[in-house]
Structures are given as structure tokens and as C-alpha cells.
N, C-alpha and C positions, 0 to 999 in steps of 0.2 A: 548570504544566498551563494550556493556553490553552482558553477555553472557545470553542467553534464556534457558539453560539446566535447571537451578533452578527457574528461574523466572516464568515459566509456571507451577510451582508446587503449589499445594494448601498447607495451614497451615499443615494440618492434614499429607500429604505427607511428608511435610519437618521435622516435629516432629517425624515421623516415621523413616526417614532417620537418623536424630540425635540420636534417641534410638537404632537403629541397629548398628551404629558406635560406639556408647559407649559401647554396650556389645560385639561387636568384639573386641575392643581395650582392654576392661577388661580381656577378655578370653586370648589375647595375652600376656598381661601383667602378669598374674598369672603364665602362662608357662615359660615366660622369668625369672621371678624370682626364680622359682623353679630350672631352668636351670642353673642360676648364682649362687644360693646357692650351688648347687651340685657340680659345678666346684670349688668354693671356699672351700669346705670341701675336696674334693679331692687333692687339691694343699696345704692344710694345713694352708690356710690363715684365715679361719674362727676362729680357736681356738687360734690364735696369741694375745698375750698381745699387747694391744695399749698404746700409749703415751698420750692418750687423758685427 
């Protein structure tokens, strides 16, 4: 069974959806990275010496 949700869209609309999703996920990833870095610094994990 084929979904007609995206099948009825033009190429320009599909590219617009793709660009919009890429921008939205980029913004979310930047905020998530900043939050995770802040959490690591607060817990003292960021400055720990690793055995790598």
C-alpha cells in the first residue's frame, strides 16, 4: 500500500520539506550538544583524564 501523502507533492515541495527538516534537526542538535556539554562540565566529567 503506497501512501499518497508525499506521492502527490512536487519536486520543489519535497526539496522544501527536506531542507526544512535538515534545518530543524540542525537547530535541535546544536541545543542538545550545548546541553550535554553543560551537563558534563557540571558533573566534572569534561575535565577528567581519559585512558585513550
